[in-house]
N, CA, C and O of each residue as an XYZ file, in Angstrom:
856
protein
N      13.703    -32.629      4.008
C      14.109    -31.562      3.093
C      14.142    -32.089      1.675
O      14.657    -33.180      1.430
N      13.614    -31.348      0.761
C      13.578    -31.778     -0.626
C      14.979    -31.848     -1.198
O      15.798    -30.974     -0.912
N      15.287    -32.877     -2.012
C      16.608    -32.981     -2.609
C      16.820    -32.005     -3.759
O      17.941    -31.849     -4.243
N      15.737    -31.340     -4.205
C      15.857    -30.434     -5.341
C      16.740    -29.242     -4.958
O      16.540    -28.631     -3.908
N      17.697    -28.920     -5.797
C      18.593    -27.800     -5.537
C      17.919    -26.499     -5.945
O      17.380    -26.397     -7.047
N      17.946    -25.521     -5.077
C      17.350    -24.230     -5.390
C      18.196    -23.515     -6.420
O      19.413    -23.692     -6.478
N      17.531    -22.696     -7.244
C      18.257    -21.881     -8.202
C      19.128    -20.896     -7.453
O      18.715    -20.373     -6.418
N      20.350    -20.625     -7.960
C      21.243    -19.719     -7.255
C      20.702    -18.309     -7.240
O      19.981    -17.891     -8.146
N      21.062    -17.575     -6.189
C      20.674    -16.173     -6.115
C      21.414    -15.390     -7.177
O      22.565    -15.690     -7.496
N      20.752    -14.388     -7.722
C      21.337    -13.558     -8.753
C      22.040    -12.394     -8.094
O      21.416    -11.621     -7.367
N      23.333    -12.259     -8.339
C      24.072    -11.117     -7.817
C      25.344    -10.930     -8.597
O      26.066    -11.892     -8.859
N      25.627     -9.692     -8.974
C      26.879     -9.397     -9.641
C      27.809     -8.603     -8.760
O      28.842     -8.130     -9.236
N      27.480     -8.435     -7.476
C      28.253     -7.585     -6.592
C      29.162     -8.422     -5.706
O      28.810     -9.538     -5.323
N      30.336     -7.880     -5.380
C      31.247     -8.534     -4.470
C      31.773     -7.518     -3.478
O      31.623     -6.313     -3.677
N      32.402     -8.009     -2.388
C      33.009     -7.104     -1.427
C      32.084     -6.800     -0.274
O      30.910     -7.170     -0.314
N      32.582     -6.135      0.755
C      31.805     -5.916      1.978
C      30.578     -5.065      1.775
O      29.587     -5.267      2.477
N      30.588     -4.114      0.844
C      29.428     -3.245      0.655
C      28.253     -4.009      0.081
O      27.107     -3.582      0.217
N      28.531     -5.147     -0.565
C      27.478     -5.903     -1.224
C      27.097     -7.151     -0.440
O      26.529     -8.080     -1.014
N      27.389     -7.198      0.841
C      27.027     -8.350      1.657
C      25.528     -8.592      1.569
O      24.733     -7.663      1.712
N      25.143     -9.847      1.333
C      23.747    -10.185      1.110
C      23.138    -10.719      2.406
O      23.647    -11.679      2.986
N      22.060    -10.102      2.853
C      21.432    -10.538      4.092
C      20.424    -11.650      3.846
O      20.240    -12.512      4.705
N      19.770    -11.649      2.694
C      18.803    -12.683      2.382
C      18.440    -12.577      0.899
O      19.072    -11.845      0.138
N      17.423    -13.316      0.517
C      17.009    -13.355     -0.880
C      15.499    -13.210     -0.965
O      14.786    -13.439      0.012
N      15.021    -12.829     -2.139
C      13.592    -12.894     -2.415
C      13.392    -13.869     -3.576
O      14.239    -14.002     -4.459
N      12.271    -14.528     -3.542
C      11.966    -15.562     -4.525
C      10.897    -15.072     -5.483
O       9.896    -14.496     -5.057
N      11.101    -15.299     -6.782
C      10.065    -14.998     -7.760
C       8.960    -16.045     -7.616
O       9.220    -17.248     -7.610
N       7.721    -15.558     -7.499
C       6.599    -16.435     -7.143
C       6.049    -17.202     -8.342
O       5.706    -18.377     -8.217
N       5.961    -16.548     -9.508
C       5.322    -17.201    -10.648
C       5.897    -16.754    -11.969
O       6.763    -15.880    -12.027
N       5.400    -17.371    -13.043
C       5.830    -17.012    -14.381
C       7.072    -17.760    -14.823
O       7.426    -18.792    -14.253
N       7.737    -17.227    -15.853
C       8.882    -17.917    -16.453
C      10.077    -18.006    -15.523
O      10.924    -18.883    -15.690
N      10.160    -17.118    -14.550
C      11.272    -17.119    -13.593
C      10.883    -17.731    -12.257
O      11.586    -17.543    -11.264
N       9.801    -18.443    -12.218
C       9.311    -19.016    -10.962
C      10.416    -19.785    -10.244
O      11.128    -20.590    -10.845
N      10.540    -19.520     -8.956
C      11.502    -20.130     -8.027
C      12.911    -19.559     -8.157
O      13.782    -19.907     -7.361
N      13.157    -18.690     -9.140
C      14.459    -18.026     -9.160
C      14.547    -17.092     -7.959
O      13.537    -16.554     -7.504
N      15.754    -16.906     -7.454
C      15.961    -16.081     -6.271
C      16.847    -14.889     -6.608
O      17.811    -14.996     -7.366
N      16.490    -13.749     -6.021
C      17.237    -12.516     -6.217
C      17.923    -12.170     -4.907
O      17.283    -12.136     -3.856
N      19.220    -11.915     -4.968
C      19.941    -11.523     -3.762
C      19.515    -10.129     -3.332
O      19.371     -9.225     -4.155
N      19.317     -9.971     -2.035
C      18.962     -8.675     -1.449
C      20.192     -8.117     -0.754
O      20.735     -8.749      0.152
N      20.628     -6.953     -1.165
C      21.802     -6.356     -0.549
C      21.493     -5.925      0.877
O      20.369     -5.544      1.203
N      22.513     -5.993      1.712
C      22.382     -5.580      3.109
C      22.491     -4.058      3.153
O      23.574     -3.499      3.323
N      21.352     -3.410      2.996
C      21.306     -1.956      2.844
C      20.312     -1.396      3.857
O      19.168     -1.850      3.894
N      20.703     -0.436      4.671
C      19.758      0.136      5.650
C      18.500      0.667      4.962
O      18.575      1.382      3.963
N      17.349      0.303      5.513
C      16.080      0.796      4.984
C      15.523     -0.005      3.822
O      14.388      0.229      3.408
N      16.290     -0.945      3.284
C      15.794     -1.744      2.164
C      14.824     -2.784      2.707
O      15.188     -3.608      3.545
N      13.576     -2.737      2.217
C      12.498     -3.553      2.771
C      11.753     -4.229      1.622
O      10.773     -3.685      1.115
N      12.215     -5.415      1.209
C      11.551     -6.085      0.089
C      10.099     -6.437      0.413
O       9.770     -6.753      1.557
N       9.248     -6.382     -0.586
C       7.858     -6.802     -0.407
C       7.829     -8.283     -0.043
O       8.401     -9.096     -0.768
N       7.174     -8.658      1.068
C       7.163    -10.060      1.495
C       6.550    -10.981      0.439
O       5.682    -10.575     -0.334
N       7.023    -12.233      0.425
C       6.516    -13.209     -0.539
C       4.992    -13.311     -0.494
O       4.331    -13.341     -1.533
N       4.447    -13.364      0.716
C       2.989    -13.529      0.847
C       2.245    -12.372      0.193
O       1.221    -12.570     -0.461
N       2.771    -11.160      0.375
C       2.111     -9.993     -0.202
C       2.211    -10.014     -1.722
O       1.230     -9.741     -2.413
N       3.392    -10.336     -2.246
C       3.537    -10.398     -3.704
C       2.643    -11.481     -4.311
O       2.025    -11.272     -5.355
N       2.580    -12.627     -3.653
C       1.728    -13.700     -4.162
C       0.268    -13.256     -4.208
O      -0.425    -13.493     -5.198
N      -0.196    -12.616     -3.144
C      -1.575    -12.135     -3.105
C      -1.822    -11.070     -4.163
O      -2.841    -11.098     -4.852
N      -0.891    -10.130     -4.293
C      -1.039     -9.068     -5.284
C      -1.210     -9.631     -6.685
O      -2.101     -9.205     -7.419
N      -0.372    -10.577     -7.062
C      -0.455    -11.102     -8.424
C      -1.612    -12.079     -8.594
O      -2.020    -12.350     -9.723
N      -2.139    -12.604     -7.520
C      -3.426    -13.309     -7.607
C      -4.547    -12.318     -7.918
O      -5.439    -12.612     -8.714
N      -4.496    -11.144     -7.287
C      -5.496    -10.107     -7.576
C      -5.423     -9.666     -9.036
O      -6.448     -9.499     -9.698
N      -4.205     -9.481     -9.525
C      -4.022     -8.962    -10.876
C      -4.269    -10.021    -11.942
O      -4.597     -9.693    -13.082
N      -4.115    -11.267    -11.582
C      -4.169    -12.338    -12.569
C      -2.754    -12.807    -12.855
O      -1.804    -12.034    -12.730
N      -2.610    -14.051    -13.234
C      -1.276    -14.625    -13.393
C      -0.584    -14.211    -14.690
O       0.643    -14.272    -14.777
N      -1.345    -13.796    -15.690
C      -0.784    -13.475    -17.006
C      -0.844    -11.971    -17.234
O      -1.925    -11.395    -17.360
N       0.323    -11.341    -17.285
C       0.408     -9.895    -17.522
C       0.969     -9.599    -18.913
O       1.591     -8.559    -19.131
N       0.746    -10.510    -19.839
C       1.324    -10.378    -21.174
C       0.984     -9.028    -21.804
O      -0.179     -8.640    -21.909
N       2.035     -8.329    -22.216
C       1.877     -7.055    -22.901
C       1.686     -5.854    -21.999
O       1.615     -4.732    -22.501
N       1.600     -6.036    -20.699
C       1.374     -4.905    -19.800
C       2.599     -4.001    -19.768
O       3.728     -4.458    -19.942
N       2.364     -2.731    -19.546
C       3.441     -1.778    -19.277
C       3.396     -1.427    -17.798
O       2.333     -1.128    -17.255
N       4.563     -1.464    -17.144
C       4.626     -1.361    -15.689
C       5.758     -0.436    -15.266
O       6.807     -0.374    -15.907
N       5.522      0.275    -14.180
C       6.572      1.026    -13.504
C       6.700      0.492    -12.084
O       5.706      0.354    -11.370
N       7.925      0.195    -11.684
C       8.225     -0.153    -10.302
C       9.010      1.028     -9.735
O      10.236      1.075     -9.832
N       8.285      1.985     -9.138
C       8.923      3.155     -8.552
C       9.486      2.797     -7.182
O       8.974      1.899     -6.513
N      10.532      3.493     -6.765
C      11.218      3.170     -5.509
C      11.585      1.689     -5.529
O      11.287      0.965     -4.579
N      12.228      1.235     -6.600
C      12.311     -0.184     -6.936
C      13.028     -1.025     -5.889
O      12.610     -2.154     -5.632
N      14.101     -0.510     -5.273
C      14.803     -1.292     -4.262
C      15.373     -2.575     -4.833
O      16.310     -2.532     -5.630
N      14.827     -3.713     -4.442
C      15.266     -5.005     -4.965
C      14.755     -5.259     -6.376
O      15.290     -6.111     -7.085
N      13.720     -4.525     -6.791
C      13.110     -4.757     -8.101
C      12.172     -5.935     -8.139
O      11.735     -6.346     -9.214
N      11.850     -6.497     -6.966
C      11.067     -7.740     -6.938
C       9.699     -7.589     -7.589
O       9.243     -8.507     -8.271
N       9.033     -6.450     -7.395
C       7.701     -6.275     -7.972
C       7.779     -6.190     -9.498
O       7.025     -6.863    -10.200
N       8.683     -5.369    -10.002
C       8.808     -5.236    -11.450
C       9.294     -6.507    -12.118
O       8.818     -6.865    -13.195
N      10.246     -7.198    -11.482
C      10.756     -8.446    -12.055
C       9.684     -9.527    -12.018
O       9.590    -10.340    -12.938
N       8.882     -9.540    -10.968
C       7.752    -10.478    -10.912
C       6.800    -10.219    -12.075
O       6.315    -11.162    -12.701
N       6.527     -8.945    -12.371
C       5.660     -8.605    -13.498
C       6.279     -9.065    -14.816
O       5.585     -9.607    -15.676
N       7.582     -8.848    -14.972
C       8.263     -9.289    -16.195
C       8.212    -10.801    -16.340
O       8.028    -11.319    -17.441
N       8.375    -11.508    -15.225
C       8.301    -12.966    -15.247
C       6.949    -13.458    -15.748
O       6.849    -14.532    -16.341
N       5.905    -12.657    -15.503
C       4.544    -13.029    -15.884
C       4.135    -12.438    -17.229
O       2.955    -12.446    -17.579
N       5.113    -11.922    -17.989
C       4.839    -11.550    -19.373
C       4.737    -10.077    -19.672
O       4.497     -9.707    -20.822
N       4.910     -9.209    -18.673
C       4.828     -7.766    -18.934
C       5.791     -7.389    -20.045
O       6.940     -7.831    -20.059
N       5.321     -6.572    -20.974
C       6.129     -6.236    -22.139
C       7.101     -5.112    -21.896
O       8.130     -5.026    -22.566
N       6.793     -4.239    -20.936
C       7.637     -3.090    -20.635
C       7.629     -2.856    -19.134
O       6.574     -2.645    -18.535
N       8.802     -2.895    -18.533
C       8.934     -2.681    -17.097
C      10.042     -1.658    -16.860
O      11.168     -1.829    -17.327
N       9.714     -0.605    -16.138
C      10.700      0.413    -15.794
C      10.930      0.376    -14.289
O      10.010      0.608    -13.505
N      12.157      0.085    -13.897
C      12.555      0.067    -12.490
C      13.240      1.393    -12.184
O      14.289      1.692    -12.756
N      12.665      2.187    -11.293
C      13.217      3.491    -10.952
C      13.812      3.427     -9.554
O      13.127      3.073     -8.595
N      15.081      3.770     -9.443
C      15.767      3.702     -8.148
C      16.766      4.855     -8.031
O      17.552      5.099     -8.947
N      16.729      5.559     -6.904
C      17.593      6.715     -6.685
C      18.971      6.331     -6.153
O      19.964      6.983     -6.477
N      19.038      5.275     -5.339
C      20.294      4.852     -4.742
C      21.189      4.221     -5.811
O      20.817      3.229     -6.438
N      22.370      4.806     -6.011
C      23.252      4.334     -7.075
C      23.728      2.916     -6.884
O      23.847      2.174     -7.859
N      24.006      2.516     -5.657
C      24.457      1.157     -5.377
C      23.363      0.145     -5.720
O      23.624     -0.865     -6.373
N      22.146      0.423     -5.277
C      21.027     -0.460     -5.609
C      20.762     -0.481     -7.107
O      20.430     -1.522     -7.672
N      20.911      0.674     -7.745
C      20.668      0.751     -9.180
C      21.645     -0.139     -9.951
O      21.242     -0.842    -10.878
N      22.910     -0.112     -9.578
C      23.903     -0.974    -10.234
C      23.566     -2.445    -10.019
O      23.696     -3.265    -10.928
N      23.134     -2.762     -8.805
C      22.755     -4.148     -8.511
C      21.537     -4.570     -9.338
O      21.481     -5.696     -9.832
N      20.570     -3.676     -9.488
C      19.398     -3.972    -10.318
C      19.795     -4.252    -11.762
O      19.305     -5.201    -12.374
N      20.682     -3.424    -12.305
C      21.116     -3.616    -13.699
C      21.792     -4.963    -13.876
O      21.580     -5.645    -14.879
N      22.614     -5.350    -12.894
C      23.276     -6.642    -12.973
C      22.260     -7.784    -12.874
O      22.374     -8.786    -13.579
N      21.277     -7.627    -12.004
C      20.247     -8.649    -11.854
C      19.458     -8.829    -13.147
O      19.232     -9.954    -13.593
N      19.044     -7.720    -13.743
C      18.289     -7.776    -15.000
C      19.110     -8.445    -16.095
O      18.589     -9.250    -16.867
N      20.397     -8.107    -16.160
C      21.270     -8.699    -17.175
C      21.444    -10.194    -16.947
O      21.381    -10.982    -17.890
N      21.661    -10.579    -15.704
C      21.884    -11.991    -15.394
C      20.644    -12.835    -15.671
O      20.743    -13.971    -16.135
N      19.487    -12.271    -15.384
C      18.234    -12.997    -15.650
C      17.871    -13.011    -17.127
O      16.980    -13.756    -17.536
N      18.546    -12.200    -17.931
C      18.260    -12.155    -19.366
C      16.912    -11.543    -19.688
O      16.253    -11.951    -20.644
N      16.498    -10.561    -18.891
C      15.180     -9.965    -19.081
C      15.181     -8.969    -20.243
O      16.038     -8.089    -20.329
N      14.224     -9.126    -21.112
C      14.036     -8.225    -22.242
C      12.870     -7.295    -21.909
O      11.849     -7.733    -21.380
N      13.030     -6.022    -22.220
C      11.948     -5.078    -21.974
C      11.937     -4.510    -20.574
O      10.984     -3.834    -20.184
N      12.994     -4.777    -19.805
C      13.110     -4.234    -18.453
C      14.204     -3.174    -18.459
O      15.353     -3.457    -18.798
N      13.843     -1.966    -18.086
C      14.769     -0.832    -18.062
C      14.996     -0.385    -16.628
O      14.047     -0.251    -15.856
N      16.249     -0.155    -16.275
C      16.591      0.367    -14.952
C      16.962      1.832    -15.101
O      17.843      2.178    -15.888
N      16.295      2.689    -14.350
C      16.521      4.132    -14.425
C      17.047      4.625    -13.087
O      16.422      4.414    -12.047
N      18.185      5.277    -13.120
C      18.761      5.874    -11.917
C      18.222      7.289    -11.805
O      18.711      8.196    -12.477
N      17.219      7.483    -10.963
C      16.556      8.787    -10.869
C      15.725      8.852     -9.603
O      15.430      7.832     -8.980
N      15.353     10.069     -9.233
C      14.363     10.277     -8.190
C      13.001      9.844     -8.740
O      12.566     10.332     -9.783
N      12.340      8.940     -8.044
C      11.110      8.344     -8.582
C      10.019      9.387     -8.812
O       9.364      9.375     -9.855
N       9.817     10.282     -7.855
C       8.763     11.285     -8.004
C       9.053     12.201     -9.185
O       8.173     12.457    -10.007
N      10.283     12.693     -9.270
C      10.640     13.598    -10.358
C      10.500     12.908    -11.709
O      10.017     13.512    -12.667
N      10.914     11.667    -11.790
C      10.858     10.945    -13.064
C       9.418     10.667    -13.485
O       9.079     10.777    -14.663
N       8.579     10.309    -12.524
C       7.178     10.065    -12.869
C       6.478     11.338    -13.323
O       5.531     11.282    -14.107
N       6.941     12.486    -12.834
C       6.331     13.761    -13.199
C       6.941     14.375    -14.460
O       6.472     15.412    -14.930
N       7.970     13.753    -15.005
C       8.756     14.379    -16.064
C       8.044     14.480    -17.403
O       8.413     15.300    -18.244
N       7.035     13.660    -17.605
C       6.355     13.632    -18.898
C       7.033     12.730    -19.910
O       6.620     12.680    -21.068
N       8.077     12.009    -19.488
C       8.817     11.139    -20.403
C       8.253      9.726    -20.477
O       8.755      8.901    -21.241
N       7.226      9.437    -19.702
C       6.698      8.081    -19.622
C       5.338      7.975    -20.296
O       4.501      8.871    -20.184
N       5.132      6.870    -20.995
C       3.823      6.590    -21.577
C       2.862      6.156    -20.483
O       3.281      5.871    -19.361
N       1.580      6.105    -20.801
C       0.608      5.625    -19.828
C       0.818      4.138    -19.558
O       1.169      3.365    -20.450
N       0.595      3.768    -18.314
C       0.945      2.444    -17.834
C      -0.296      1.624    -17.485
O      -1.377      2.162    -17.242
N      -0.103      0.301    -17.468
C      -1.156     -0.600    -17.000
C      -1.126     -0.759    -15.488
O      -2.156     -1.021    -14.867
N       0.054     -0.602    -14.893
C       0.154     -0.621    -13.441
C       1.403      0.141    -13.012
O       2.444      0.080    -13.666
N       1.277      0.860    -11.899
C       2.421      1.487    -11.251
C       2.516      0.903     -9.852
O       1.559      0.959     -9.079
N       3.672      0.343     -9.531
C       3.942     -0.193     -8.203
C       4.611      0.896     -7.370
O       5.619      1.468     -7.785
N       4.056      1.179     -6.205
C       4.594      2.201     -5.311
C       4.940      1.581     -3.961
O       4.068      1.082     -3.250
N       6.208      1.621     -3.627
C       6.657      1.143     -2.318
C       7.669      2.145     -1.775
O       8.856      1.835     -1.670
N       7.201      3.361     -1.424
C       8.133      4.394     -0.962
C       8.714      4.049      0.410
O       8.121      3.268      1.154
N       9.869      4.626      0.749
C      10.379      4.461      2.117
C       9.335      4.912      3.134
O       8.743      5.982      2.996
N       9.119      4.098      4.140
C       8.042      4.381      5.086
C       8.301      5.633      5.923
O       7.362      6.207      6.475
N       9.556      6.062      6.025
C       9.872      7.183      6.900
C       9.968      8.524      6.180
O      10.356      9.518      6.795
N       9.623      8.578      4.883
C       9.815      9.823      4.137
C       8.508     10.531      3.771
O       8.534     11.614      3.187
N       7.398      9.944      4.101
C       6.098     10.592      3.928
C       5.873     11.078      2.488
O       5.463     12.215      2.256
N       6.150     10.193      1.540
C       5.994     10.514      0.123
C       4.759      9.866     -0.492
O       4.594      9.883     -1.712
N       3.902      9.305      0.328
C       2.811      8.487     -0.189
C       1.844      9.293     -1.043
O       1.514      8.883     -2.156
N       1.388     10.433     -0.541
C       0.429     11.227     -1.303
C       1.046     11.734     -2.602
O       0.404     11.690     -3.652
N       2.270     12.211     -2.539
C       2.935     12.695     -3.747
C       3.120     11.570     -4.755
O       2.955     11.771     -5.958
N       3.462     10.390     -4.262
C       3.643      9.249     -5.154
C       2.326      8.842     -5.807
O       2.290      8.531     -6.998
N       1.246      8.845     -5.029
C      -0.064      8.501     -5.593
C      -0.497      9.520     -6.637
O      -1.046      9.148     -7.674
N      -0.257     10.798     -6.377
C      -0.606     11.836     -7.343
C       0.165     11.647     -8.645
O      -0.408     11.748     -9.730
N       1.465     11.372     -8.539
C       2.281     11.174     -9.734
C       1.835      9.936    -10.502
O       1.753      9.957    -11.730
N       1.548      8.866     -9.781
C       1.123      7.628    -10.439
C      -0.243      7.788    -11.087
O      -0.484      7.248    -12.166
N      -1.139      8.524    -10.439
C      -2.488      8.741    -10.989
C      -2.418      9.396    -12.364
O      -3.267      9.144    -13.219
N      -1.412     10.231    -12.578
C      -1.251     10.874    -13.871
C      -0.627      9.994    -14.934
O      -0.536     10.393    -16.095
N      -0.191      8.791    -14.550
C       0.508      7.913    -15.495
C      -0.300      6.705    -15.936
O       0.020      6.086    -16.951
N      -1.344      6.358    -15.190
C      -2.042      5.116    -15.502
C      -3.170      5.338    -16.509
O      -3.771      6.410    -16.573
N      -3.431      4.310    -17.279
C      -4.553      4.315    -18.208
C      -5.865      4.354    -17.419
O      -5.872      4.053    -16.226
N      -6.960      4.716    -18.060
C      -8.228      4.828    -17.326
C      -8.677      3.542    -16.638
O      -9.363      3.585    -15.617
N      -8.289      2.401    -17.199
C      -8.720      1.116    -16.624
C      -7.558      0.354    -16.008
O      -7.557     -0.876    -15.979
N      -6.567      1.093    -15.515
C      -5.342      0.464    -15.017
C      -5.320      0.424    -13.497
O      -6.312      0.718    -12.831
N      -4.154      0.051    -12.965
C      -4.003     -0.204    -11.539
C      -2.885      0.632    -10.936
O      -1.935      1.007    -11.624
N      -3.005      0.920     -9.645
C      -1.904      1.429     -8.845
C      -1.808      0.556     -7.604
O      -2.804      0.311     -6.923
N      -0.605      0.092     -7.320
C      -0.367     -0.694     -6.119
C       0.430      0.149     -5.139
O       1.429      0.762     -5.517
N      -0.006      0.187     -3.872
C       0.659      0.974     -2.844
C       0.936      0.136     -1.617
O       0.056     -0.563     -1.115
N       2.185      0.212     -1.132
C       2.535     -0.315      0.186
C       2.727      0.856      1.131
O       3.367      1.847      0.776
N       2.178      0.749      2.328
C       2.254      1.828      3.301
C       2.187      1.238      4.708
O       1.789      0.085      4.877
N       2.574      2.020      5.721
C       2.522      1.519      7.088
C       1.142      1.598      7.725
O       0.969      1.199      8.876
N       0.154      2.109      6.987
C      -1.223      2.165      7.488
C      -2.175      2.015      6.307
O      -1.780      2.156      5.150
N      -3.439      1.726      6.622
C      -4.433      1.650      5.555
C      -4.913      3.056      5.211
O      -5.216      3.859      6.094
N      -4.974      3.333      3.920
C      -5.477      4.618      3.467
C      -6.994      4.605      3.429
O      -7.604      3.655      2.937
N      -7.605      5.670      3.956
C      -9.059      5.762      4.046
C      -9.658      6.066      2.677
O      -9.005      6.652      1.813
N     -10.911      5.658      2.497
C     -11.603      5.881      1.224
C     -11.636      7.361      0.855
O     -11.442      7.720     -0.307
N     -11.883      8.221      1.847
C     -11.978      9.658      1.559
C     -10.645     10.222      1.087
O     -10.613     11.065      0.190
N      -9.547      9.768      1.681
C      -8.221     10.217      1.261
C      -7.951      9.822     -0.189
O      -7.450     10.615     -0.985
N      -8.291      8.597     -0.503
C      -8.065      8.109     -1.865
C      -8.963      8.831     -2.864
O      -8.528      9.163     -3.966
N     -10.215      9.072     -2.480
C     -11.147      9.745     -3.378
C     -10.649     11.143     -3.741
O     -10.838     11.598     -4.869
N     -10.017     11.819     -2.790
C      -9.463     13.144     -3.072
C      -8.370     13.103     -4.131
O      -8.064     14.115     -4.761
N      -7.790     11.934     -4.319
C      -6.742     11.756     -5.332
C      -7.278     11.099     -6.596
O      -6.510     10.763     -7.497
N      -8.587     10.915     -6.666
C      -9.190     10.291     -7.840
C      -9.027      8.793     -7.895
O      -9.020      8.198     -8.972
N      -8.893      8.172     -6.712
C      -8.642      6.737     -6.640
C      -9.638      6.059     -5.709
O     -10.234      6.691     -4.838
N      -9.799      4.771     -5.914
C     -10.654      3.984     -5.028
C      -9.994      2.647     -4.748
O      -9.327      2.079     -5.613
N     -10.186      2.144     -3.527
C      -9.608      0.877     -3.124
C     -10.338     -0.292     -3.784
O     -11.567     -0.362     -3.772
N      -9.564     -1.196     -4.351
C     -10.106     -2.416     -4.946
C      -9.863     -3.623     -4.044
O     -10.754     -4.450     -3.852
N      -8.654     -3.720     -3.491
C      -8.315     -4.796     -2.557
C      -7.341     -4.237     -1.515
O      -6.601     -3.291     -1.788
N      -7.351     -4.836     -0.314
C      -6.439     -4.440      0.751
C      -6.006     -5.680      1.515
O      -6.786     -6.611      1.716
N      -4.737     -5.675      1.939
C      -4.188     -6.766      2.743
C      -3.243     -6.168      3.761
O      -2.446     -5.287      3.439
N      -3.332     -6.652      5.002
C      -2.364     -6.296      6.031
C      -1.528     -7.518      6.344
O      -2.055     -8.581      6.673
N      -0.207     -7.354      6.238
C       0.717     -8.444      6.552
C       1.815     -7.875      7.433
O       2.701     -7.176      6.942
N       1.771     -8.162      8.721
C       2.720     -7.562      9.642
C       2.508     -6.056      9.710
O       1.407     -5.588      9.996
N       3.573     -5.301      9.443
C       3.491     -3.844      9.467
C       3.169     -3.249      8.099
O       3.124     -2.027      7.950
N       2.945     -4.101      7.099
C       2.719     -3.641      5.728
C       1.236     -3.661      5.397
O       0.556     -4.665      5.612
N       0.735     -2.543      4.871
C      -0.612     -2.482      4.302
C      -0.480     -2.407      2.784
O       0.088     -1.457      2.244
N      -1.004     -3.405      2.117
C      -0.946     -3.473      0.661
C      -2.298     -3.050      0.088
O      -3.338     -3.592      0.464
N      -2.275     -2.082     -0.821
C      -3.489     -1.553     -1.436
C      -3.426     -1.739     -2.944
O      -2.427     -1.388     -3.571
N      -4.465     -2.279     -3.523
C      -4.613     -2.270     -4.981
C      -5.700     -1.264     -5.318
O      -6.843     -1.402     -4.881
N      -5.343     -0.260     -6.089
C      -6.206      0.891     -6.352
C      -6.513      1.008     -7.836
O      -5.770      0.518     -8.687
N      -7.643      1.681     -8.129
C      -8.001      1.991     -9.513
C      -8.505      3.421     -9.581
O      -9.017      3.951     -8.596
N      -8.361      4.047    -10.746
C      -9.006      5.349    -10.936
C     -10.507      5.236    -10.701
O     -11.122      4.241    -11.081
N     -11.090      6.239    -10.084
C     -12.496      6.182     -9.707
C     -13.404      5.942    -10.906
O     -14.434      5.282    -10.771
N     -13.054      6.451    -12.045
C     -13.909      6.328    -13.238
C     -14.227      4.888    -13.583
O     -15.282      4.610    -14.153
N     -13.318      3.947    -13.243
C     -13.561      2.545    -13.569
C     -13.535      1.659    -12.337
O     -13.540      0.434    -12.458
N     -13.507      2.258    -11.156
C     -13.361      1.471     -9.944
C     -14.552      0.559     -9.674
O     -14.437     -0.389     -8.897
N     -15.692      0.830    -10.300
C     -16.849     -0.024    -10.094
C     -16.738     -1.351    -10.838
O     -17.516     -2.269    -10.579
N     -15.779     -1.465    -11.759
C     -15.551     -2.720    -12.449
C     -14.761     -3.621    -11.529
O     -13.685     -3.232    -11.074
N     -15.259     -4.818    -11.237
C     -14.601     -5.696    -10.288
C     -14.224     -7.042    -10.908
O     -14.102     -8.050    -10.211
N     -14.040     -7.038    -12.241
C     -13.725     -8.310    -12.879
C     -12.253     -8.605    -12.853
O     -11.841     -9.682    -13.285
N     -11.413     -7.661    -12.349
C      -9.988     -7.945    -12.205
C      -9.210     -7.893    -13.492
O      -8.017     -8.196    -13.495
N      -9.845     -7.516    -14.599
C      -9.152     -7.518    -15.882
C      -8.534     -6.175    -16.162
O      -8.944     -5.161    -15.596
N      -7.535     -6.163    -17.047
C      -6.908     -4.929    -17.486
C      -7.165     -4.754    -18.955
O      -7.413     -5.718    -19.680
N      -7.104     -3.513    -19.390
C      -7.287     -3.251    -20.813
C      -6.050     -3.458    -21.630
O      -6.024     -3.128    -22.816
N      -4.973     -4.025    -20.992
C      -3.728     -4.220    -21.718
C      -3.919     -5.217    -22.844
O      -2.973     -5.513    -23.574
């Protein structure tokens, strides 16, 4: 075992409601190896380390200046990972008030600048017209609520023409389904029960250089 001491988990919550079942680790960037406490909350399903590592390999390690939305934020691991890699604007949207308070404490403890936590319904907020166009929207809806198509439609209206949408789902989405939403698959990964999709608007989906216009 390495003698190096791991960075402490970030948590501002105490008491039985905030019991921590495990942690997630930031994979890269300025916060590399920092750990975020995951609250013991039914249905909370953090994106696995392997999936996050692969996703940010697809996107590139430097997200300097990118604008990002982490909808259905949960632990906030996707948005915080983006911030760690230089994203200039990150909006974490979470409906659960307990998780939202924990996210705000995590952001404060990490000293993140440009990261906003919004307590709202993710679909309603994305449709509100209050958001600027984004370089990437992360979508990880609850697997049992069948919000995937609605979430993709809302995200499609928020991304720049040469931007990205990331989707986690319990199955792989077919090309025809995505095309009906104006999207095309760029990369796909299956890890356990999770299907990770990196999508682009069809207008620029033929570009495969992995770069963003940010």
